[in-house]
VOZA-970488 format. One line per 8 residues: number of its first residue (from 1); their letters; for each residue x, y, z of C-alpha. Coordinates in nm, 2 decimals, always signed. Each point is the difference from the previous one (the first is absolute). Layout:
NUM> A> X Y Z  ...
END
This chain:
1> MIVGVLCA> +5.79 +10.22 +8.90  +0.10 -0.10 +0.35  +0.14 -0.33 -0.12  +0.22 +0.20 -0.24  +0.12 +0.23 +0.27  +0.07 -0.30 +0.23  +0.20 -0.18 -0.28  +0.20 +0.32 -0.06
9> ALLFGLIG> +0.07 +0.03 +0.37  +0.11 -0.36 +0.02  +0.22 +0.04 -0.31  +0.17 +0.32 +0.13  +0.04 -0.16 +0.35  +0.18 -0.30 -0.15  +0.22 +0.23 -0.22  +0.08 +0.20 +0.32
17> LAAHFLWI> +0.08 -0.32 +0.19  +0.23 -0.12 -0.27  +0.18 +0.34 -0.02  +0.04 +0.00 +0.38  +0.14 -0.35 -0.02  +0.25 +0.11 -0.28  +0.11 +0.29 +0.22  +0.08 -0.24 +0.28
25> VAIIIMAL> +0.20 -0.24 -0.23  +0.18 +0.30 -0.15  +0.11 +0.13 +0.35  +0.12 -0.35 +0.10  +0.20 -0.03 -0.33  +0.16 +0.34 +0.05  +0.09 -0.08 +0.36  +0.16 -0.33 -0.11
33> GLGYTVAN> +0.19 +0.18 -0.28  +0.12 +0.27 +0.24  +0.12 -0.27 +0.25  +0.19 -0.18 -0.28  +0.16 +0.33 -0.12  +0.12 +0.09 +0.35  +0.14 -0.35 +0.07  +0.17 +0.00 -0.34
41> SRRNRIDV> +0.16 +0.34 +0.06  +0.12 -0.12 +0.35  +0.15 -0.31 -0.15  +0.18 +0.21 -0.27  +0.14 +0.22 +0.27  +0.13 -0.29 +0.20  +0.15 -0.15 -0.31  +0.18 +0.33 -0.08
49> INQQAEAR> +0.14 +0.01 +0.36  +0.12 -0.36 -0.03  +0.17 +0.07 -0.33  +0.18 +0.30 +0.14  +0.11 -0.20 +0.30  +0.14 -0.28 -0.23  +0.18 +0.25 -0.22  +0.17 +0.17 +0.30
57> PGSADPLL> +0.36 -0.12 +0.02  +0.09 -0.19 +0.31  -0.36 -0.07 +0.09  -0.06 -0.34 +0.16  -0.32 -0.18 +0.07  -0.06 +0.03 +0.38  -0.18 -0.34 +0.00  +0.30 -0.20 -0.13
END
């Protein structure tokens, strides 16, 4: 009887540990995805600004 309870407690403890580990992995993956999304939107914004500057008549590159 006690061995069965201990085995069940060990099993549920391992399941809880695995679920906790999966939560940590999920949070890390979501953080990486959010960072990628923010970086990509910033890059798109910069690309739009550069295209508008190139399309503007009489615009010259200040570095050349």
